[in-house]
N, C-alpha and C positions, 0 to 999 in steps of 0.2 A: 444468500449473499447476492448483491447486485452484480451485474456483468462487469461494470467498471471496478467494483470492489475486488472481483476475481483477478482482473488485470493488475491492479495495484498490488494485491497480495502475491501474485506470481512474480512480479518484478521486484518489489521491495522485500519480499520474503526471501527470494534467492540471493539478493544482495546482502541480507543480514548474515547469511551463512558465509558469504564471500568476504565480508568485512568483519572478522572476528573481534577486533578491538572495539568497534562501535556496537556491534550486535550482541556480543557475549554479555556485557554488562546489562544491556536492555533485556535480553532473554533471561539472564540469571538473576535479575533484580527481584522478581517475585519469589524465586526459590531460595537463592543463597545470599545475594548482596543486599540484605535488608537495611543495614545502616546507611548506605550511601544513597542510591536512587530509589529504594523501595520504602522510604519512611512512610509513604502513604499505604503501601501494601503491607508493611510490617504491623502497624496498628490494627489493620483489618484482621490479619492472621493472628496477631497476639491478643487481640481483644476477645477472641473466643476462649483463650486459655486464662489470662488474668482478668477476672471480672471486675476487680477493684480498679485496675488500670483503665478500664473503659469509662467509668463515671468520672474518675479523676482527670482523664484526658479527653473528656467529652467535648470540650471546646476545641481541643487540639485535634481530635479525631476528624471532625468535619473539615477543618482546615487542611488536614493531611489528606483527606479523601479528595478534596478539591484539587490539591496539589498533585495527587496521583493522576487525576484525569489530565491535568495540564502537562504533567511530565510524560505520560504515556502518549499523548497526541504528538508532541514534537519529536519524540524518539521514533515514531513510526513515519513521520513525514518530513517537514522542512528542516528539522534539527540536523540532519546529515544529508550529504549529497550522494546520490547513487548514480553510478555510471550505467546508463540504460543499455547502450550498444553492446558491451561485452556480455551482458546477461542474455539479451535477445539473440545475439550471434551464436552463443553457446546452445541456446534452445533450438535454433534453426539447424545447427550442425547435427544435433541429436536426432533430428527428423529425417535426415538423409534425403531431402527433397529441396527443390529451389523455392524458397519462401522469401518474398521481398517485404519484410516487416517495415522497412523505412518508408514505403509508399503505399502499402496495402493493409487496411484494417483486417481483412479476412486472413491474410498471411500472418499478421501479428497475433491474432487470436489462435490460429492453428499452431503457431510456434509455441504458444503457452498452454496448449491442450485445453483451450476454452472453446466451447461450442461457437462456431462461426456461421451457423445457419442464418438465413434471412430473418427468421423469427428472433433469434438472439441479437442480431444487429439492430432490428427494430426496437427491441427492448432497451438496448444500449442507447439508441437514439432518443428514446423517451426519457431515460435517466438523465441524459446530458442536455435535454431541452431542445431537441431538433424540431424546427417548425416547418420544414419543407415536406415534400411528398415522400413518404416512406416507400412508396411503390417505385419511385425513381431510385433504384438501388445504387446506381453509379454515382449520382450526386450525393446521396446520403453517405456512401462509403468514403468519399473524399472528405466530406464534412466531419464524419466520425474520426477519421485518422487524424485530422488537424486538431480536433478537440481533445482526443486522447493524448496526443503529444503535448499539447498545451497544459493539460491537467497533470500529466506526469512531471513536466517541468515545474509547475506551480507547487508540486508536493515534494520537491527535492530531487527530481530526476534530472540528471545531466544528459542532454541529448547531443548527438553529433551536430556540427555546424550546418551540415547540408539539410537538416530537417528544419523546416520553417514551422514555427508554432505561434 
């Protein structure tokens, strides 16, 4: 998984359990709520059992599969708003050290138990398209923090107003 993927997963995964109404159906869809949101997942699961349903629903199965991808992506990202600050504040509190996630990419990564080494940050910079000098870690870190905050916001993360993105 990419470094940014780990950040997204840590924040949006935590929020999924914090918001049971929105997350439970999304999480339960593949397992239990097949008729509602898992029509795409249901034919995939059901197609293994009823073989005749697969050819009969052959045209419907690809459409349902495509719908499943579309349904899964919005559920994980912009379909719901996730309050980022409470998640990160809770993660910081659990660390029992002063971490300034609002201004520091290193502290944000530490709070989420993600490798914050220079190598990991260089990898994150590459993923996000940083064109500056990766040996100038101070400038890179400022850029990374801004980019991560902007990407979180673009994917449904609600940031505190003091964070410029």
